[in-house]
N, C-alpha and C positions, 0 to 999 in steps of 0.2 A: 628626435628633432634636433636641430642645431641652432644655437644662439651664437652667432659669429663662428669662431673656430671650435667652440666647445660643444660636445655632444651631451644632450640632456635627455634623460629617461623620465617619462611621466607615468604615474599610476593612479588608479582610483577614479578616472573619468569615465562616465557612461559612454558607450559607443554611440556615435551620431552620424553614421555613414549615410543613412537614408534621409535624415533631417537636414543634412548640409551638402546635398548634391550640387547645388549651384556653386558653392565655394570650391568644391573639389573640381567641378568642370572648368572653373575659371583659373585654377592654379596648376593643373597638371600640364605636363609638357605636350606640345602639339602632336607628336606621334602617338602618345597615349590617348589624347582626346579623340583623334580620328580613328585610331584602332578600336577604342571602346564604342564609338558610334557605328563603325562597320560591324562589330560583333553584335550589337543590339539589333541592327538591321537584319542580319542573317538569322538571328534567333527568332525575331518576330515573323519573318517569312516562313521559317520552318514550322512555327506554331500554327500559322494560318493554313499552310499546306497540309498539315496533319488534320485540321478541322475539315478542310475540303475532302480529304481522303475518307473521313468517317461517313460522308453522305453517299448516296447512290447516284452516280453520274451527275454531279452538280454542275460540271463544266462541260460545255460543248466544244467540239473541234479540237480535242486533245490530240497531239501529234502521235500517230501510231508507232513511229520508229523510236520513240523515247519511252523509258519506263514511266509508269503513271506517277510515282512520287516526284520525279524530276519535272514533269509537265505541270503538276500542281504547284510545285515550288516556283517555277518560272512565271506561272500565272499570278501567283501571290505577289511576286516582285512587281509585275506590271500594275496590279491593283493597288498595292501599298504606295507605289510612286505616282499613282494617278496617271499613268501613261496610257494604258489601254490601246493596244495595237489593232484590236478589232477582230482578230481571228478566233481567239478563245473568249468565251463570255459565259456568265452564269445562265443555266437553263432550268433550274428548279427554284422553288421558294427557299429551300435550305441554302442553295448556292447564293441567291441574292441576299439572304440575311447575313451570311458570313462575309460576303463582299462589302455589304454596307458597313458592318463593324470594322472591317479592315480599312476601308477608305477613310472613315473617321479617325482611326488610329494613325494612318499614314499622314493625314493633314495635321494632326497634333504633333507627331514626331517631326515633320518637316518644319513646323512653326518653331518648335523648341530648338532644333538644330540651327535654324537660321538666326534666331535670337542669340544663342550662345556664341555662334561663330562671329556674328557682328559685334557682340560685346567684347570678345577677345581681341578682335582686330582694332576696335575703336578705342581701346584703353590707351591713354597717353603714356608713353614710355620715354623717360629721360635717357640721354646718352652722356651722362656726366662721367668723367674719368677722375678717379681718386688716386692720388699717389699711393704706392704700395706701403710706404714707410712715413709715418709722422716723424718729425725731427725735433730735437731740443738743442737749440744753439743760441748764438748771440744775435740780437737785432737791436740796433741803436744802443749798443752797450749793455742791454738787459737780457737775462736769460728768457728765452721765448720758445713756446711750443708752436710749431708751424706745420700746416698741412696744405699741400698744393692740390688744387682741383682744376679741371678744364671742361669745356663744353665741346664734345667731339663733333657735333653737328655744325659748329661755327655760325649758327644763327643767333639772333639776339634773344636772351632770356631777360625779361623785364621783372623788376621787383624781386630779384634773386635774394634769398635770405638763407643764412647759415646759422645753425645752432650746434654747439659742441658740448658734449656731456662727459663727465668722468664717473665711471662706475668702479666701486671698490668694496671689499669686505671690511667691516669694522666690528670690533668686539665691544659689547656693553659691559657695564660693571657687574652684571649678573653672568658674565662669561657666555653670553649668547652672541651668535654671529648674525649680522644683518648685511644685506647688500645695499649700500647707500649710493645715491647718485647726486652729483653736483653739476650745475651748469657753469662752464668756463666762459668768462667774459672775453669776447673777441674784440680786437681793436676796430675792425670794421665787419659788422655782421650782415650788412646789406650791400648789394652791388646794383647800381642803376641800369647797367647794360652789360650783362655777363655773356660774352661771346667767345672769348679765347681762354685765358688762364687766370686763376685767382689764387693767391696764397693767403690762407687764413692765419692770423697771428693771435696768440694768447700770451700776453706778458706775464711771466711768473714772478709776481711781486708778493708782498706780505699778506695781501688779501686773497691770493689765489689758493684754491683747494689743492693745487698741484705743487705748492711751494716746497714741501718736504720730500717730494718723490725723487727716488733714484731708480736705476734699472732694477736693483735688488728689491727695494721696498715695494715698487710697483708690481713686480712679479709675485712677491709674498702676499700682497693684498688681492691677488687675482684681479688686478686692475684692467679696465678696458675703456676705450674711447669710442663714443658714439657720435658720428657726424651726420646731421640731417640737413639736407639741402633742397630747397624748393624755389620755384619761380614760374612765371607765365611765359609760355612759348608764344612769341609774336606771330609766328606763322599760323598756328592752329588756335590761338587764344585759349589754350588749355593749360591748367596748372600742372606742373610736373613735380614729382617727388623722387628723391633718391636717398639712400642711407648707406653708410659704410661703418663697419665695426672694426676696430683695431685692438689687438691683444697686446700683452706686454712685450712679446718677442718681435712685434712689428716696429716698435719705436727705435729710432737711432739717436743715441745721446751724443752730444758734442759733434754734430754733423751739420751740414748745410746742403741745400739742393743745388745740383749742377745748373748752371745758367743755360737756358734753352733759347735765348734770344741772340740774334746777330743781325748784321746788315749785309744785304746782298751787294753785288757789284754795281747794280743800277740804283742803289739807295733804298731799296724796299726792306721793311722789317721782316725778318725770317724767324719763325718759331720751329725749333727742332724737337718734335714730340717723341723722337726716338730716345731722347735723354730725359723724358718727363719724369721717370721714376728713379733716376740716378741720384744718389747722394754721395757726398765726399766728406771726409773728416775736416773739422775746423782746424785752421792753423793756430798753433799755440802762441 
């Protein structure tokens, strides 16, 4: 597994593949999701085709120009999908029994697949853009940690809230290492109408957990910044969440963000998102 850019190996946990299928179905990539569903569909039909093959002529009107296993497999597909074209049909008690079980299985499979597909499509997804590099520079004469974010959809996000956390390793008096986390106070942690861009500011003063940090000490402490952003999408009325993790090598010290705003010839405000991630050194 990965936590930010760092790869983590876990041991000693009991396997929970079958007890956590819903979570896996919701988190795998779309090609894996549909590929797994197609594989299950083929396997189920192959199993029921084999059960039909065990009976003595359980299906009527099997095509004579096709091998019997293929005909039974195609009949199984029609039955599992509850299509039933009408040419092939069960003609024995055994055939009706297997078809009954298969129809029930197909209805359950279809219901589960419909529910999972709808759940995956209906999940609210934020399109927040996080600057690749947090910066430490001067703001109003004070050293300040800054992170620029934007809403790629350009719709209104109401009640937008940001929380910034510092993670770092610390040594106790017993020479044990613990990973501690501290919330960094933001100058403005809420935005009433987040639709374009927003620069988050943490002033590095005497009370800041970031006050003694330099590029070297932050790297030695295996420091990381965790930014959580959430808000309500006015279009869907759903709450959106997003998280970004920054490691020590992502931070740019004594830099500032390039200006992305300008004015067009007809007086309109222009935001140049091609420069959104661009940082420049501070003037001495």
